[in-house]
N, C-alpha and C positions, 0 to 999 in steps of 0.2 A: 771406554766401556767395551767389554769383550763381545765379539760377534760369533755367530754360529755358522759353520759350514758342514754340509753333508757330503760324504764320499762313498761311492758304491763301487767296490772292486768287482769287475765283471769280465775278467779275462779267462776264466776257467771254462771247462767243458761240461762237467757233470756226468761222468761215465756211468754212474749208477742208474741214470735215466734210460740207458740203452737206446739212444737215438743218435742220428748223425748230425743233429742240429744242437749247437750249444744251448745248455739248459735255459739260460736267461732269455732266449728267443722263442721258447716253446709257446704255442698259442694258449692263451687263458682268457676266456670271455671275448674272444675275437681280437685280442691285442697280444703283443709279445709280453712275456711275464715281467720283464724288467720295467715295463711301463708303469706298473702300479707302485713300485718302490719310488721311482722318480716322481710320480704325481703326488704322493702323500708328502714327500719331503719338500717338493716345490710349493705346495699349497700352504706350508707353514709360514706365517708372516715373520717368524723369528729367524728363519734360515736365509742367509745372504746368497749363497750359491750352492748348487747341487753339482758335484764333480763325479763324472762317470769314468772309470778306468777300464779301457778295453785292451785286448791283445793287439800288438802291432799288425797281426795277420787278420784281424776281424774284417769280415766282408758282409756282415749281416746288418749292422747298425744303420747304414745309409739306405737300406731298403725300406725304412719306415720314416714317417713324418713326425719330427719332434718339435715342430715350430711352436706349439702351444707352450713349450717350456723355455723358449729362447731367451727370455729376459734374465733367467738365473742359471741356465744349463751350461756347463763346461765339459767337453769331452776330450779325453786324452788317451792316445794309443800308446801307452807306456807300461802295460801290464807285464808282470813277471811270471815265473814258473809256478809260484805258489801264491796263495791269497795274501800272505804277509808281505811278499815281495811286491805284489801289485799295489798294496796299500802304501808301502813305503815309497815306491816310485812315484805314486800320485802325490803324496805329501811333499816329497822333495820338489816336484815340479811346481806345485802351487806356492810353495814357500819362497820360490825365487821371484814371485810376482809381488806387486804392491797391494794385492787384495787382502792378504792374510798376515797376521802377526803371531809371534810366539805364544802369546797368552790367549789367542782366540781358540774357541772350541771346535773340535771336529767330531762329527757323528758318523761312524763307519757302519754301514748297513748292508746286509746281504741282498744281492739282486734277486735271490731265490726266496725272499720273504715278502710276498706281494700283499699280505693282509695286515700290515702295520696300519693302525687307525690313527687318525688325526688326534683323537683324545689321548691315546697312549703316548704318542710323541710329545704332546704338550705336558703330560704328567712327568715324563722324563726330563724335559727341559726345566720345568719348575723345580724338581727335586735336586738337580745336579748343578744348576747354573752358579751356585755359590759354594760348591764343594771344593775342597782343597786337592782332591785327587781326580775325581770323575767316577764313572761307573757304567753300569749296563742294565738293560732289561733282563729279567730272569723270572722263572716261576719255580716254586718249591716242588720237589719231587713227590708225587703222590703214590706211585706204584711201588710194589715190593721189587727189590733189585736182586737179581741172581747172577753170581759169577760162574761162568762155565768152566768145565774141566775137559777131560778126555772124552772124545766122541759126543760132544754137546750134552754131557751129563752135568747136573748142578754140582759144582764144587763147594759153594757156600752161599749163604744169603747175606747180603750187605745191608748194613744199617742205612736207612734213608734220612736219619736225623741230620738236620742242618744242611742237607744237600739241595742244590738248586740247579735247574736246567738253564744254561745260558742262552740268551736270545740276542738279537740286535735291534736297534742301534746300540753301539758301545761308544761312549762319549768321553773324550779326553782332550786336554789342551795340546795344541800343535807341537810345541817343543818337547813336552813330555812323551807324547806318542812316538815322535820321530826318534828320540833317544832310546826308547824301549825297543822299537823295531830294528834299530841299527845293531843291536847285540847279535852276535853270531848264532846263538841258539834260537833266536826268534823266527828264523826263516821257515821252520816247519810247524810253528804254532798255528792252531786253527782259529784262534780268536785274539783280538787285540788286548783284552783284559789279561790274558795269560802273560803277555810280554810285559805289561805294566806290573803285574804281580812279581815277576822275576827281578824287578828293581827293588823289591822289598816293600812295595806299597800295597794298599788294601782298597781296591775299587768298591764303590757302594752298589749294593743290589737294589734295583728299583723294581717293584712288583710289576711283572708283565702280564701277558694274557695268553692263554693256551691257543687262542685263535691266531696268534702271530706265528703261524707255522712256517717251517722251512720246507720247501719243495725238494725232496730227495729221490722219491720213487714215483713212477707214473701214476699210481693210484692217488697220490697227494694232490694232483691237479683237480680232480673232481671235488675234493673237500675244500680246496682253496676257492673254487668257483662258487660253492655254496656260501662260504664266509663272505666273499666279496658281494654277492647278491644281497645278503643280509645287511651288510654295511650300507649298501645303496638303497635299502628299503624295498627291495624287490621280493622279499619273502616274508 
C-alpha cells in the first residue's frame, strides 16, 4: 500500500517581501511562518513524514523549537538555487533511504502557504490517492484578466474560461516526480505540475480554497493572520 510523504522546499529568500529575513521565518501569530505548513502536514494521520528542505547556509531554523514535530519531521540542508532544484535535491536524498519507495506519494507544499486547512488536505488525499497521475489544489479564476502592453496600458482582455490558479500541495508519486524534475527545462519551473505536464501527462485539478493563500507581499501577512485565527475559532 502506498504511503504519503510531505516535502516543503524552504531554501528561498522571498525578495518581494523586502526584508533581511528569509520569508519562511517571518513572524506570523508569534511563530515563524513555516511552522503552520509543517503543523498541518504533521497532524494528518495519513502522512508518514514531513521533509523540510533548507539552504546549506540556513542559520535560522535552529533558532526555533521544533520538538513537537520530532516523530515525523526530517530536515535536510540540501536546497538548490531554484524551487525545482530544492525539491529534486530533497527527493533524491529521501529516495536513497529505506523510508520511501517509487510508488509512494509526495505532496510538495509551499512554506509560504501557512493557511492550508486539515479539511482541504484530506480532500486532496481522498481525491488523488487512486489517481494514475496525481494532481494539485487549484481554484477557478474569477477575475477578469488583462494583458498589459506598452506603459502599462491594456493590450487585450484574456478569456478566463477554463483557467485555474494553481496552489499547493501538489501530489505525485516519487518516481514520476523525480523523472519530471530531472528534465533540463524543469529547473526554472515554478511548480511541480508544470514539470509533470511537460512529460505529456495531465494532472488532476482538485478544488482548493481562496484562503489557502501564498504570502508574497508584506500586506499578505495580516490577511493570513486573520485566516489562521478563523481556522482556530478565534474570530
